[in-house]
C-alpha positions in Angstrom: 221.8 170.2 76.4 222.3 167.6 79.0 223.9 168.7 82.3 226.9 166.6 83.4 226.2 164.3 86.3 228.6 164.6 89.2 231.3 161.9 89.4 229.9 160.7 92.7 226.5 160.2 91.2 227.9 158.2 88.3 229.8 156.0 90.7 226.7 155.6 92.9 224.7 154.4 89.9 227.4 151.8 89.1 227.7 150.3 92.6 225.8 147.2 93.6 225.4 146.3 97.3 224.7 142.7 98.0 224.9 140.3 100.9 228.3 138.6 101.4 228.7 134.8 101.0 231.4 132.3 101.8 232.7 133.0 98.3 233.7 136.5 99.4 235.8 135.4 102.4 239.1 135.8 100.7 238.2 139.3 99.5 237.0 140.2 103.0 240.2 138.8 104.4 242.2 141.2 102.1 240.0 144.1 103.0 240.4 143.5 106.7 244.2 143.2 106.4 244.2 146.6 104.6 241.8 148.1 107.1 243.8 147.0 110.1 247.2 147.4 108.5 248.3 143.9 109.6 248.3 140.3 108.4 245.7 137.7 109.7 246.1 133.9 109.4 243.9 132.9 106.4 242.7 129.6 108.0 241.6 131.3 111.2 240.1 134.2 109.3 238.0 131.8 107.2 236.8 129.8 110.1 235.7 132.9 112.0 234.1 134.4 108.8 232.1 131.2 108.1 230.9 131.3 111.8 229.8 135.0 111.4 228.2 134.5 108.0 226.1 131.7 109.5 225.2 133.8 112.6 221.7 135.2 112.2 222.8 138.3 114.2 225.7 139.2 111.8 225.2 140.9 108.4 227.9 141.4 105.8 227.5 143.4 102.6 229.8 143.7 99.6 230.0 146.8 97.4 230.7 145.9 93.8 231.5 147.9 90.6 231.2 145.9 87.4 231.3 142.7 89.6 234.6 143.7 91.2 234.4 143.9 95.0 235.4 147.5 96.1 234.3 147.5 99.7 232.4 145.9 102.5 230.7 146.5 105.8 229.5 144.3 108.7 226.7 144.8 111.1 226.5 142.8 114.3 223.2 142.8 116.2 222.9 142.3 120.0 220.4 142.8 122.7 221.7 145.1 125.3 220.2 145.5 128.8 221.3 149.1 129.1 219.4 150.0 125.9 216.4 147.7 126.7 216.5 146.3 123.2 218.5 145.4 120.1 221.3 147.6 118.8 223.6 147.1 115.9 227.3 147.7 115.7 229.3 148.3 112.6 232.4 146.1 113.1 234.2 146.8 109.9 233.7 149.2 107.0 236.3 149.3 104.2 236.5 150.8 100.7 239.5 150.3 98.5 241.7 153.4 98.3 241.1 154.0 94.6 237.3 154.0 95.2 237.1 156.4 98.2 235.3 159.7 98.0 232.8 158.3 95.4 229.9 157.6 97.8 230.6 153.9 98.2 231.0 154.1 101.9 227.8 156.1 102.1 226.0 153.5 100.1 227.3 150.8 102.5 226.1 152.8 105.5 222.7 153.2 103.8 222.5 149.4 103.5 223.3 149.0 107.1 220.7 151.6 108.1 218.1 149.9 105.9 218.8 146.6 107.5 218.7 148.2 111.0 215.3 149.7 110.2 214.0 146.3 109.0 215.2 144.7 112.2 213.7 147.5 114.3 217.0 148.3 116.0 217.2 151.1 118.5 220.5 152.4 117.3 223.7 151.7 115.4 227.1 152.1 117.1 230.5 152.3 115.4 234.0 152.6 116.7 236.9 154.1 114.9 240.5 154.3 116.0 241.5 157.7 117.6 244.1 158.3 114.8 241.6 158.0 112.0 240.3 161.5 111.9 239.0 161.3 108.3 236.9 158.3 109.4 235.4 160.3 112.3 234.5 163.0 109.9 232.9 160.5 107.5 230.7 159.1 110.3 229.7 162.5 111.5 228.8 163.4 107.9 226.5 160.4 107.8 224.7 161.6 111.0 226.6 159.7 113.7 227.4 161.5 116.9 230.4 161.1 119.1 228.8 159.9 122.3 231.3 157.4 124.0 234.9 156.8 124.7 235.8 153.1 124.1 238.5 151.5 126.3 240.3 148.3 125.3 242.7 146.0 127.1 244.6 143.1 125.4 244.1 139.9 127.3 246.7 137.2 127.9 245.8 134.1 125.9 245.9 130.8 127.8 
C-alpha cells in the first residue's frame, strides 16, 4: 500500500525554479501584462528588463513545469538608511491562473528568501494592491506581516 501524495506535493516536485535570462523577457512581458491587467510596450519593456537583468541588485526567477514557464518573481535589493542596511523588495510575483494553488508561488517565495539569506538582507518587503485580498492572504500565509501603508502619486511626464 502506497499512500497517495497530495496534489500540491506532486506539483512541487515537478516545478523547477531557475534564474531568468534575456531569453525569458517575452514570457515575463506577458506575465506582467496579466498581473497588471494592462498592455505594456514590448520594446520599452525589453529595454527595462535587460537593464534590470544586468543590474547586480535585481534578481529574477522563473518557475517551470516540464520546461514551460508558469510563473516568476523579482527581488530588488537596496540599502536603506532607515533600516541601516540592505533590504529586498518583491516587485512582481505572478503564477499562471491554471497553476495557482499548487504551491508554485510558495516555491518562488522560498527562492527569494533563500537569496535574501545568502545576501544577508535585513528583511523583505512586498506591496500588493488594496483590492487583491487573496494576495494579502497568500503573503500572510508565507509569514509576511502587514506593517505599512504605501501611498503613490502619478507624476507628470516631461
